TORZA-586707 format. One record per residue (C-alpha): z, y, x; chain. Coordinates in steps of 0.5 Angstrom, whole numbers. Layout:
N
     pz     py     px  fivex
      Z      Y      X      A
...
// end
This chain:
416
     pz     py     px  fivex
     54    319    336      A
     51    314    332      A
     45    316    327      A
     46    312    320      A
     40    308    319      A
     36    307    313      A
     38    300    309      A
     30    299    310      A
     32    297    317      A
     38    292    316      A
     34    289    310      A
     28    288    314      A
     32    284    320      A
     36    280    314      A
     29    278    311      A
     27    276    318      A
     34    272    319      A
     32    269    312      A
     25    266    314      A
     28    263    320      A
     33    259    316      A
     28    257    312      A
     23    255    317      A
     30    252    321      A
     32    248    315      A
     25    246    312      A
     25    239    316      A
     31    237    313      A
     28    238    306      A
     22    235    307      A
     25    229    312      A
     23    223    307      A
     16    226    306      A
     15    227    313      A
     18    220    315      A
     14    216    310      A
      7    220    311      A
      7    219    319      A
     11    212    318      A
     17    215    322      A
     24    212    323      A
     30    215    320      A
     33    216    327      A
     26    220    329      A
     27    224    323      A
     34    226    325      A
     32    228    332      A
     27    233    329      A
     33    236    325      A
     38    235    330      A
     37    235    338      A
     30    237    338      A
     32    244    335      A
     39    245    335      A
     40    243    343      A
     35    248    345      A
     37    253    340      A
     44    253    343      A
     43    252    350      A
     37    258    350      A
     42    263    347      A
     46    265    353      A
     39    266    357      A
     36    269    351      A
     42    274    350      A
     41    276    358      A
     34    277    357      A
     35    282    351      A
     40    286    355      A
     34    287    360      A
     28    288    356      A
     26    291    349      A
     30    288    343      A
     24    290    338      A
     20    285    343      A
     24    279    342      A
     25    280    335      A
     18    280    333      A
     16    276    338      A
     21    270    336      A
     19    271    329      A
     11    270    331      A
     12    264    335      A
     17    260    330      A
     13    262    324      A
      6    259    328      A
     10    253    330      A
     12    252    323      A
      5    253    320      A
      2    248    326      A
      7    243    324      A
      4    242    317      A
     -2    239    321      A
      2    235    325      A
     -1    228    326      A
      4    225    330      A
     12    225    332      A
     10    228    339      A
      7    234    336      A
     13    235    331      A
     18    235    336      A
     14    239    341      A
     13    244    335      A
     21    244    334      A
     23    245    341      A
     19    252    341      A
     22    253    334      A
     29    252    337      A
     27    256    343      A
     24    262    339      A
     29    263    334      A
     34    263    340      A
     31    270    341      A
     33    273    335      A
     40    274    333      A
     42    276    340      A
     37    281    340      A
     39    283    333      A
     47    283    335      A
     45    288    340      A
     41    292    336      A
     46    293    330      A
     51    294    335      A
     47    300    338      A
     44    302    331      A
     51    303    327      A
     58    306    329      A
     63    301    331      A
     67    302    324      A
     61    299    320      A
     59    293    325      A
     63    288    321      A
     59    290    314      A
     52    290    317      A
     53    284    321      A
     55    281    315      A
     49    283    311      A
     45    280    317      A
     49    274    317      A
     48    273    309      A
     41    271    311      A
     44    264    313      A
     45    262    306      A
     40    265    303      A
     35    262    307      A
     38    255    306      A
     38    256    299      A
     31    258    299      A
     29    252    303      A
     32    247    298      A
     29    251    292      A
     22    253    295      A
     20    247    300      A
     23    242    295      A
     19    244    289      A
     12    245    294      A
     13    238    296      A
     14    235    289      A
      8    239    287      A
      3    238    293      A
      6    235    299      A
     10    236    305      A
      4    239    309      A
      3    245    304      A
     10    246    304      A
     11    247    312      A
      5    252    312      A
      7    256    306      A
     14    256    310      A
     11    259    316      A
      6    264    313      A
     11    269    311      A
     13    270    318      A
      6    271    321      A
      5    276    316      A
     11    280    317      A
     11    280    325      A
      6    285    325      A
      9    289    320      A
     16    289    323      A
     13    291    330      A
     11    298    326      A
     17    299    323      A
     23    297    328      A
     25    302    333      A
     28    301    339      A
     35    304    339      A
     38    307    345      A
     43    303    349      A
     49    307    348      A
     55    308    352      A
     55    308    360      A
     49    303    360      A
     46    300    366      A
     42    294    368      A
     47    288    367      A
     49    285    373      A
     45    280    377      A
     50    274    377      A
     50    271    370      A
     56    266    371      A
     60    272    374      A
     59    276    368      A
     60    270    363      A
     67    269    367      A
     69    276    366      A
     68    276    359      A
     71    269    357      A
     77    270    362      A
     79    275    356      A
     85    272    352      A
     82    275    346      A
     75    273    347      A
     78    266    348      A
     82    266    342      A
     76    269    338      A
     71    263    340      A
     77    258    339      A
     78    260    332      A
     71    261    330      A
     69    255    333      A
     74    251    329      A
     71    255    322      A
     64    253    324      A
     66    245    325      A
     69    245    318      A
     63    248    315      A
     58    244    319      A
     62    238    317      A
     62    240    310      A
     54    241    310      A
     53    234    314      A
     57    230    309      A
     57    233    302      A
     51    229    300      A
     55    222    302      A
     61    225    298      A
     57    225    292      A
     53    219    293      A
     57    214    296      A
     64    216    293      A
     62    219    286      A
     56    216    285      A
     53    222    283      A
     47    224    287      A
     45    229    282      A
     51    234    284      A
     48    234    291      A
     42    239    289      A
     46    243    285      A
     51    244    291      A
     45    248    294      A
     46    254    289      A
     53    255    292      A
     49    258    298      A
     47    264    295      A
     54    265    293      A
     56    265    300      A
     51    270    302      A
     55    275    297      A
     62    273    300      A
     60    274    307      A
     58    281    306      A
     64    282    302      A
     68    279    308      A
     65    284    313      A
     66    290    308      A
     73    288    307      A
     74    287    315      A
     72    294    316      A
     76    297    311      A
     82    293    314      A
     80    296    321      A
     81    303    319      A
     89    303    321      A
     88    297    326      A
     82    294    329      A
     85    288    330      A
     86    287    323      A
     79    285    322      A
     81    278    324      A
     84    277    318      A
     78    276    315      A
     78    269    319      A
     85    267    317      A
     83    268    310      A
     77    264    311      A
     81    258    314      A
     87    258    309      A
     83    261    302      A
     79    255    302      A
     84    250    303      A
     87    249    296      A
     80    248    293      A
     78    243    299      A
     84    239    298      A
     83    238    290      A
     76    237    291      A
     76    231    296      A
     82    228    293      A
     79    228    286      A
     76    222    282      A
     72    226    278      A
     65    228    281      A
     65    235    277      A
     72    237    279      A
     70    235    286      A
     63    239    285      A
     67    246    283      A
     73    245    288      A
     68    244    294      A
     63    249    292      A
     69    255    291      A
     72    252    298      A
     65    253    301      A
     65    260    298      A
     71    262    301      A
     71    258    308      A
     64    260    310      A
     65    268    309      A
     67    269    316      A
     60    269    319      A
     58    276    320      A
     65    278    322      A
     66    273    327      A
     59    275    331      A
     61    283    330      A
     68    282    333      A
     66    279    339      A
     62    286    341      A
     68    290    341      A
     70    286    348      A
     64    287    352      A
     60    293    355      A
     54    296    352      A
     50    292    357      A
     53    286    355      A
     52    286    347      A
     46    281    347      A
     49    276    352      A
     56    276    348      A
     51    274    342      A
     48    269    345      A
     55    266    348      A
     58    266    341      A
     52    262    338      A
     52    257    343      A
     60    256    342      A
     59    256    334      A
     53    251    335      A
     56    246    340      A
     62    246    336      A
     59    246    329      A
     53    241    331      A
     56    237    336      A
     64    236    334      A
     65    236    327      A
     59    231    324      A
     60    226    330      A
     68    226    329      A
     67    226    321      A
     63    220    322      A
     67    216    327      A
     73    217    323      A
     70    214    317      A
     67    208    321      A
     74    207    325      A
     80    210    323      A
     80    211    315      A
     78    205    310      A
     76    204    303      A
     71    208    299      A
     74    214    300      A
     74    214    307      A
     69    220    308      A
     73    224    303      A
     79    223    308      A
     75    224    314      A
     73    231    312      A
     80    233    309      A
     83    231    316      A
     78    235    320      A
     78    241    315      A
     86    241    316      A
     86    241    323      A
     81    246    324      A
     84    251    319      A
     91    250    323      A
     87    251    330      A
     83    257    327      A
     90    261    324      A
     93    260    330      A
     88    262    334      A
     86    269    330      A
     94    271    331      A
     94    270    338      A
     87    274    338      A
     90    280    335      A
     96    280    340      A
     91    281    345      A
     86    285    342      A
     88    292    344      A
     89    289    351      A
     82    286    352      A
     78    291    348      A
     73    295    351      A
     73    303    350      A
     67    305    345      A
     64    311    346      A
     63    312    339      A
     69    312    334      A
     66    316    329      A
     66    312    322      A
     60    312    318      A
     60    309    311      A
     55    305    308      A
// end
Protein backbone atom coordinates (compact mmCIF):
# COMPACT_ATOMS: atom_id res chain seq x y z
CA UNK A 1 0.00 0.00 0.00
CA UNK A 2 1.15 3.53 -0.76
CA UNK A 3 1.77 5.94 2.01
CA UNK A 4 0.20 9.31 1.63
CA UNK A 5 2.98 11.84 1.30
CA UNK A 6 2.77 15.32 2.69
CA UNK A 7 1.87 18.25 0.51
CA UNK A 8 5.43 19.47 1.08
CA UNK A 9 6.94 16.79 -1.15
CA UNK A 10 4.58 17.57 -4.01
CA UNK A 11 4.99 21.34 -3.61
CA UNK A 12 8.78 20.95 -3.67
CA UNK A 13 8.64 19.06 -6.96
CA UNK A 14 6.21 21.67 -8.30
CA UNK A 15 8.62 24.45 -7.34
CA UNK A 16 11.48 22.68 -9.14
CA UNK A 17 9.31 22.34 -12.25
CA UNK A 18 8.40 26.04 -12.09
CA UNK A 19 12.08 26.96 -11.99
CA UNK A 20 12.75 24.71 -14.97
CA UNK A 21 10.26 26.62 -17.08
CA UNK A 22 11.50 29.99 -15.89
CA UNK A 23 15.01 29.05 -17.03
CA UNK A 24 13.67 27.44 -20.21
CA UNK A 25 11.54 30.42 -21.27
CA UNK A 26 13.90 33.20 -20.20
CA UNK A 27 15.70 33.29 -23.56
CA UNK A 28 12.44 34.06 -25.37
CA UNK A 29 11.68 36.86 -22.90
CA UNK A 30 15.16 38.39 -23.19
CA UNK A 31 15.66 37.60 -26.89
CA UNK A 32 15.71 41.16 -28.20
CA UNK A 33 18.06 42.40 -25.46
CA UNK A 34 20.45 39.47 -26.02
CA UNK A 35 20.37 40.02 -29.79
CA UNK A 36 21.22 43.70 -29.52
CA UNK A 37 23.88 43.23 -26.85
CA UNK A 38 25.81 40.46 -28.63
CA UNK A 39 24.93 41.68 -32.14
CA UNK A 40 23.19 38.46 -33.07
CA UNK A 41 20.69 37.79 -35.85
CA UNK A 42 17.05 36.83 -35.37
CA UNK A 43 17.92 33.40 -36.73
CA UNK A 44 20.51 32.93 -33.98
CA UNK A 45 18.01 33.96 -31.32
CA UNK A 46 15.54 31.49 -32.80
CA UNK A 47 18.16 28.76 -32.60
CA UNK A 48 18.79 29.54 -28.94
CA UNK A 49 15.10 29.25 -28.06
CA UNK A 50 14.28 26.39 -30.42
CA UNK A 51 16.71 23.66 -31.57
CA UNK A 52 19.50 24.43 -29.07
CA UNK A 53 17.08 23.50 -26.31
CA UNK A 54 14.07 21.67 -27.70
CA UNK A 55 15.84 19.10 -29.89
CA UNK A 56 18.26 18.09 -27.13
CA UNK A 57 15.42 18.05 -24.59
CA UNK A 58 13.17 15.88 -26.75
CA UNK A 59 15.85 13.44 -27.86
CA UNK A 60 17.26 13.06 -24.35
CA UNK A 61 13.93 12.28 -22.71
CA UNK A 62 13.86 8.56 -23.56
CA UNK A 63 17.45 7.71 -22.52
CA UNK A 64 17.04 9.84 -19.39
CA UNK A 65 13.86 7.96 -18.60
CA UNK A 66 15.69 4.68 -19.03
CA UNK A 67 18.42 5.91 -16.69
CA UNK A 68 15.88 7.02 -14.08
CA UNK A 69 14.45 3.48 -14.04
CA UNK A 70 17.89 2.18 -13.10
CA UNK A 71 19.37 4.71 -10.68
CA UNK A 72 18.19 7.07 -7.94
CA UNK A 73 15.42 9.38 -9.11
CA UNK A 74 16.30 11.75 -6.29
CA UNK A 75 19.81 12.05 -7.71
CA UNK A 76 18.52 12.83 -11.19
CA UNK A 77 16.04 15.43 -9.96
CA UNK A 78 18.53 17.30 -7.78
CA UNK A 79 21.44 16.87 -10.21
CA UNK A 80 19.41 18.15 -13.13
CA UNK A 81 18.21 21.14 -11.12
CA UNK A 82 21.75 22.10 -10.17
CA UNK A 83 23.14 21.76 -13.71
CA UNK A 84 20.51 23.76 -15.56
CA UNK A 85 20.51 26.46 -12.88
CA UNK A 86 24.31 26.75 -13.11
CA UNK A 87 24.15 26.96 -16.90
CA UNK A 88 21.52 29.71 -16.68
CA UNK A 89 23.69 31.73 -14.29
CA UNK A 90 26.75 31.26 -16.52
CA UNK A 91 24.70 32.42 -19.51
CA UNK A 92 24.54 35.81 -17.83
CA UNK A 93 28.31 36.09 -18.36
CA UNK A 94 28.24 34.99 -22.00
CA UNK A 95 30.28 37.00 -24.47
CA UNK A 96 29.49 35.00 -27.60
CA UNK A 97 26.76 33.08 -29.39
CA UNK A 98 28.80 29.86 -29.11
CA UNK A 99 28.88 30.12 -25.33
CA UNK A 100 25.13 30.66 -25.15
CA UNK A 101 24.40 27.73 -27.47
CA UNK A 102 26.61 25.45 -25.38
CA UNK A 103 24.88 26.53 -22.19
CA UNK A 104 21.44 25.97 -23.74
CA UNK A 105 22.45 22.48 -24.84
CA UNK A 106 23.32 21.64 -21.24
CA UNK A 107 20.05 23.21 -20.05
CA UNK A 108 18.11 20.98 -22.45
CA UNK A 109 20.05 17.88 -21.46
CA UNK A 110 19.74 18.45 -17.71
CA UNK A 111 16.06 19.39 -17.84
CA UNK A 112 15.39 16.13 -19.67
CA UNK A 113 16.52 14.45 -16.43
CA UNK A 114 13.68 15.98 -14.44
CA UNK A 115 10.19 14.95 -15.54
CA UNK A 116 10.81 11.26 -16.37
CA UNK A 117 12.31 10.85 -12.90
CA UNK A 118 9.49 12.84 -11.27
CA UNK A 119 6.79 10.87 -13.11
CA UNK A 120 8.27 7.63 -11.80
CA UNK A 121 8.72 9.15 -8.34
CA UNK A 122 5.09 10.30 -8.14
CA UNK A 123 3.70 7.06 -9.55
CA UNK A 124 5.45 5.10 -6.78
CA UNK A 125 4.84 7.64 -4.03
CA UNK A 126 1.07 8.06 -4.50
CA UNK A 127 -1.70 5.55 -5.05
CA UNK A 128 -3.05 4.90 -8.58
CA UNK A 129 -6.34 6.51 -7.61
CA UNK A 130 -4.74 9.91 -7.18
CA UNK A 131 -2.16 9.92 -9.97
CA UNK A 132 -4.02 12.26 -12.31
CA UNK A 133 -4.41 14.76 -9.47
CA UNK A 134 -0.79 14.78 -8.31
CA UNK A 135 0.55 14.72 -11.87
CA UNK A 136 -1.65 17.71 -12.67
CA UNK A 137 -0.44 19.65 -9.64
CA UNK A 138 3.09 19.03 -10.91
CA UNK A 139 2.16 19.95 -14.50
CA UNK A 140 0.68 23.28 -13.38
CA UNK A 141 4.29 24.39 -12.91
CA UNK A 142 4.59 24.70 -16.69
CA UNK A 143 2.26 27.66 -16.81
CA UNK A 144 3.31 29.25 -13.54
CA UNK A 145 6.91 29.15 -14.78
CA UNK A 146 6.05 30.67 -18.17
CA UNK A 147 4.06 33.43 -16.50
CA UNK A 148 6.85 34.19 -14.01
CA UNK A 149 9.48 34.27 -16.74
CA UNK A 150 7.55 36.96 -18.59
CA UNK A 151 6.74 39.01 -15.50
CA UNK A 152 9.99 38.59 -13.55
CA UNK A 153 12.49 38.29 -16.39
CA UNK A 154 10.90 41.06 -18.38
CA UNK A 155 10.83 43.42 -15.39
CA UNK A 156 14.48 42.81 -14.51
CA UNK A 157 15.49 43.33 -18.13
CA UNK A 158 13.74 46.70 -18.16
CA UNK A 159 15.25 48.04 -14.94
CA UNK A 160 18.66 46.33 -15.16
CA UNK A 161 19.77 44.26 -18.17
CA UNK A 162 19.46 40.76 -19.61
CA UNK A 163 22.58 39.52 -17.84
CA UNK A 164 21.17 40.35 -14.42
CA UNK A 165 17.88 38.69 -15.41
CA UNK A 166 19.70 35.51 -16.47
CA UNK A 167 21.69 35.32 -13.24
CA UNK A 168 18.61 36.04 -11.15
CA UNK A 169 16.69 33.28 -12.94
CA UNK A 170 19.37 30.68 -12.20
CA UNK A 171 20.29 31.47 -8.60
CA UNK A 172 17.08 30.10 -6.96
CA UNK A 173 17.79 26.67 -8.45
CA UNK A 174 21.34 26.64 -7.10
CA UNK A 175 19.96 27.44 -3.65
CA UNK A 176 17.13 24.93 -3.87
CA UNK A 177 19.18 21.95 -5.14
CA UNK A 178 20.92 21.12 -1.82
CA UNK A 179 17.69 21.77 0.08
CA UNK A 180 15.81 19.35 -2.19
CA UNK A 181 18.55 16.77 -1.68
CA UNK A 182 17.95 16.89 2.07
CA UNK A 183 14.14 16.83 1.85
CA UNK A 184 13.38 14.33 -0.92
CA UNK A 185 13.31 10.67 0.03
CA UNK A 186 13.67 7.98 -2.62
CA UNK A 187 10.33 6.08 -2.68
CA UNK A 188 10.28 2.31 -2.93
CA UNK A 189 9.76 0.96 -6.42
CA UNK A 190 6.42 -0.75 -6.10
CA UNK A 191 5.02 -3.86 -7.69
CA UNK A 192 7.11 -6.72 -8.99
CA UNK A 193 9.97 -4.39 -9.75
CA UNK A 194 13.14 -5.69 -11.33
CA UNK A 195 15.98 -4.12 -13.28
CA UNK A 196 14.68 -3.00 -16.70
CA UNK A 197 15.45 -5.16 -19.70
CA UNK A 198 18.77 -4.34 -21.32
CA UNK A 199 17.32 -3.85 -24.81
CA UNK A 200 15.76 -0.38 -24.82
CA UNK A 201 14.27 -0.69 -28.30
CA UNK A 202 12.53 -3.97 -27.53
CA UNK A 203 10.99 -2.41 -24.43
CA UNK A 204 9.82 0.65 -26.36
CA UNK A 205 8.41 -1.58 -29.08
CA UNK A 206 6.46 -3.64 -26.55
CA UNK A 207 5.01 -0.51 -24.94
CA UNK A 208 4.13 1.27 -28.18
CA UNK A 209 2.54 -1.84 -29.72
CA UNK A 210 -0.31 -1.49 -27.25
CA UNK A 211 -3.28 0.04 -29.03
CA UNK A 212 -4.27 2.14 -26.02
CA UNK A 213 -0.77 3.63 -25.88
CA UNK A 214 -0.79 4.37 -29.62
CA UNK A 215 -4.11 6.19 -29.40
CA UNK A 216 -3.07 7.91 -26.17
CA UNK A 217 0.09 9.34 -27.74
CA UNK A 218 -1.74 10.33 -30.92
CA UNK A 219 -4.46 12.18 -29.04
CA UNK A 220 -2.22 14.07 -26.65
CA UNK A 221 0.27 14.86 -29.43
CA UNK A 222 -2.62 16.50 -31.31
CA UNK A 223 -3.47 18.60 -28.26
CA UNK A 224 0.19 19.60 -27.89
CA UNK A 225 0.24 20.60 -31.54
CA UNK A 226 -2.67 22.95 -30.87
CA UNK A 227 -1.09 24.40 -27.74
CA UNK A 228 2.32 25.17 -29.22
CA UNK A 229 0.74 26.65 -32.34
CA UNK A 230 -1.27 29.08 -30.24
CA UNK A 231 1.71 30.03 -28.07
CA UNK A 232 3.90 30.40 -31.15
CA UNK A 233 1.57 32.66 -33.14
CA UNK A 234 -0.62 34.48 -30.63
CA UNK A 235 1.79 37.40 -30.92
CA UNK A 236 1.37 37.50 -34.68
CA UNK A 237 -2.39 37.43 -34.30
CA UNK A 238 -2.48 40.57 -32.15
CA UNK A 239 0.40 42.40 -33.82
CA UNK A 240 -0.26 41.68 -37.51
CA UNK A 241 -4.03 41.17 -37.67
CA UNK A 242 -5.33 43.41 -34.89
CA UNK A 243 -2.44 45.91 -34.65
CA UNK A 244 -2.79 45.63 -30.88
CA UNK A 245 0.55 44.34 -29.52
CA UNK A 246 -0.37 45.48 -26.01
CA UNK A 247 -2.54 42.36 -25.69
CA UNK A 248 0.46 40.07 -26.10
CA UNK A 249 1.91 40.82 -22.67
CA UNK A 250 -1.52 40.68 -21.05
CA UNK A 251 -2.10 37.25 -22.54
CA UNK A 252 0.59 35.92 -20.21
CA UNK A 253 -1.80 36.28 -17.27
CA UNK A 254 -3.93 33.49 -18.69
CA UNK A 255 -0.97 31.17 -18.07
CA UNK A 256 -1.53 31.46 -14.33
CA UNK A 257 -5.18 30.54 -14.91
CA UNK A 258 -4.15 27.47 -16.88
CA UNK A 259 -2.18 26.27 -13.85
CA UNK A 260 -5.50 26.10 -11.99
CA UNK A 261 -7.46 24.39 -14.78
CA UNK A 262 -4.72 21.75 -15.09
CA UNK A 263 -5.13 20.83 -11.41
CA UNK A 264 -8.93 20.83 -11.67
CA UNK A 265 -8.77 18.60 -14.74
CA UNK A 266 -6.58 16.09 -12.92
CA UNK A 267 -8.87 16.00 -9.92
CA UNK A 268 -11.93 15.57 -12.13
CA UNK A 269 -10.22 12.74 -14.00
CA UNK A 270 -9.53 10.84 -10.78
CA UNK A 271 -13.14 11.30 -9.65
CA UNK A 272 -14.46 10.02 -12.99
CA UNK A 273 -12.14 7.02 -12.74
CA UNK A 274 -13.79 5.73 -9.55
CA UNK A 275 -16.40 3.94 -11.66
CA UNK A 276 -14.28 3.28 -14.73
CA UNK A 277 -10.55 4.16 -14.96
CA UNK A 278 -10.77 4.62 -18.73
CA UNK A 279 -12.91 7.70 -18.09
CA UNK A 280 -9.75 9.67 -17.34
CA UNK A 281 -9.57 10.11 -21.11
CA UNK A 282 -12.65 12.33 -20.84
CA UNK A 283 -10.30 15.03 -19.58
CA UNK A 284 -8.53 14.98 -22.94
CA UNK A 285 -11.81 15.01 -24.83
CA UNK A 286 -12.99 18.01 -22.82
CA UNK A 287 -9.74 19.83 -23.56
CA UNK A 288 -10.12 19.11 -27.28
CA UNK A 289 -13.76 20.21 -27.60
CA UNK A 290 -14.28 22.69 -24.77
CA UNK A 291 -12.04 25.39 -26.20
CA UNK A 292 -13.30 25.12 -29.79
CA UNK A 293 -16.22 27.60 -29.58
CA UNK A 294 -13.95 30.21 -28.01
CA UNK A 295 -11.16 29.68 -30.54
CA UNK A 296 -13.56 29.91 -33.46
CA UNK A 297 -15.08 33.12 -32.10
CA UNK A 298 -11.72 34.65 -31.19
CA UNK A 299 -9.97 33.87 -34.46
CA UNK A 300 -12.86 35.10 -36.60
CA UNK A 301 -13.48 38.24 -34.56
CA UNK A 302 -12.42 41.64 -35.91
CA UNK A 303 -12.34 43.13 -32.40
CA UNK A 304 -9.02 42.71 -30.56
CA UNK A 305 -10.64 42.72 -27.12
CA UNK A 306 -13.07 39.97 -28.11
CA UNK A 307 -10.23 37.98 -29.66
CA UNK A 308 -8.16 38.42 -26.49
CA UNK A 309 -10.81 37.09 -24.12
CA UNK A 310 -11.99 34.26 -26.36
CA UNK A 311 -8.47 33.04 -27.11
CA UNK A 312 -7.58 33.27 -23.43
CA UNK A 313 -10.61 31.26 -22.30
CA UNK A 314 -9.88 28.74 -25.05
CA UNK A 315 -6.35 28.25 -23.72
CA UNK A 316 -7.64 27.80 -20.17
CA UNK A 317 -9.70 24.85 -21.37
CA UNK A 318 -7.58 23.29 -24.12
CA UNK A 319 -4.36 23.25 -22.06
CA UNK A 320 -5.96 21.60 -19.02
CA UNK A 321 -4.91 18.10 -20.17
CA UNK A 322 -1.21 18.44 -19.33
CA UNK A 323 -1.14 16.47 -16.09
CA UNK A 324 -3.70 13.83 -17.09
CA UNK A 325 -1.82 12.95 -20.27
CA UNK A 326 1.36 12.11 -18.40
CA UNK A 327 -0.48 10.26 -15.64
CA UNK A 328 -2.52 8.05 -17.97
CA UNK A 329 0.52 6.54 -19.63
CA UNK A 330 1.67 5.15 -16.28
CA UNK A 331 -1.22 2.70 -16.21
CA UNK A 332 0.05 0.92 -19.35
CA UNK A 333 3.63 0.18 -18.24
CA UNK A 334 5.36 -1.96 -15.65
CA UNK A 335 6.72 -0.55 -12.41
CA UNK A 336 10.26 -0.76 -13.82
CA UNK A 337 9.28 1.33 -16.87
CA UNK A 338 7.65 4.36 -15.27
CA UNK A 339 10.41 6.86 -16.04
CA UNK A 340 10.89 5.47 -19.55
CA UNK A 341 7.17 6.00 -20.17
CA UNK A 342 7.58 9.60 -18.99
CA UNK A 343 10.48 10.12 -21.37
CA UNK A 344 8.48 8.63 -24.24
CA UNK A 345 5.55 10.92 -23.49
CA UNK A 346 7.75 14.02 -23.38
CA UNK A 347 9.48 13.00 -26.62
CA UNK A 348 6.22 12.63 -28.54
CA UNK A 349 4.68 15.79 -27.08
CA UNK A 350 7.80 17.87 -27.78
CA UNK A 351 8.22 16.64 -31.35
CA UNK A 352 4.54 17.19 -32.16
CA UNK A 353 4.41 20.52 -30.35
CA UNK A 354 7.63 22.16 -31.51
CA UNK A 355 8.19 20.21 -34.70
CA UNK A 356 4.74 20.01 -36.32
CA UNK A 357 2.37 22.72 -35.10
CA UNK A 358 4.28 26.01 -35.53
CA UNK A 359 6.03 25.05 -38.83
CA UNK A 360 2.70 23.89 -40.29
CA UNK A 361 1.02 27.11 -39.22
CA UNK A 362 3.78 29.12 -40.88
CA UNK A 363 3.48 27.12 -44.10
CA UNK A 364 -0.30 27.50 -44.22
CA UNK A 365 0.06 31.25 -43.70
CA UNK A 366 2.66 31.67 -46.45
CA UNK A 367 1.42 29.15 -49.01
CA UNK A 368 -2.26 28.29 -48.51
CA UNK A 369 -4.20 31.15 -47.00
CA UNK A 370 -3.95 34.75 -48.12
CA UNK A 371 -5.05 38.14 -46.87
CA UNK A 372 -4.51 39.93 -43.59
CA UNK A 373 -6.37 37.21 -41.69
CA UNK A 374 -4.21 34.39 -43.08
CA UNK A 375 -2.62 33.70 -39.69
CA UNK A 376 -6.04 33.38 -38.03
CA UNK A 377 -7.22 30.94 -40.71
CA UNK A 378 -4.03 28.91 -40.35
CA UNK A 379 -4.36 28.64 -36.58
CA UNK A 380 -8.04 27.71 -36.85
CA UNK A 381 -7.28 25.03 -39.45
CA UNK A 382 -4.75 23.35 -37.16
CA UNK A 383 -6.99 23.65 -34.09
CA UNK A 384 -9.96 22.05 -35.85
CA UNK A 385 -7.97 19.19 -37.34
CA UNK A 386 -6.10 18.45 -34.12
CA UNK A 387 -9.29 18.55 -32.06
CA UNK A 388 -10.95 15.97 -34.29
CA UNK A 389 -7.88 13.74 -34.19
CA UNK A 390 -7.72 14.01 -30.40
CA UNK A 391 -11.40 13.19 -29.81
CA UNK A 392 -11.27 10.16 -32.11
CA UNK A 393 -8.02 8.95 -30.55
CA UNK A 394 -9.28 9.19 -26.98
CA UNK A 395 -12.44 7.29 -27.87
CA UNK A 396 -10.34 4.48 -29.33
CA UNK A 397 -7.95 4.55 -26.34
CA UNK A 398 -10.88 4.09 -23.96
CA UNK A 399 -11.96 0.96 -25.83
CA UNK A 400 -8.50 -0.57 -25.46
CA UNK A 401 -7.86 0.62 -21.91
CA UNK A 402 -8.76 -2.54 -19.97
CA UNK A 403 -7.08 -4.79 -22.52
CA UNK A 404 -3.74 -2.96 -22.35
CA UNK A 405 -3.56 -1.65 -18.78
CA UNK A 406 -0.99 -3.32 -16.55
CA UNK A 407 -2.25 -4.76 -13.29
CA UNK A 408 -1.30 -2.46 -10.44
CA UNK A 409 -0.40 -3.90 -7.03
CA UNK A 410 -2.03 -1.02 -5.21
CA UNK A 411 -5.63 -0.24 -6.07
CA UNK A 412 -6.35 1.55 -2.80
CA UNK A 413 -7.63 5.06 -3.38
CA UNK A 414 -6.35 7.77 -1.07
CA UNK A 415 -7.89 11.19 -1.26
CA UNK A 416 -5.68 14.22 -1.30
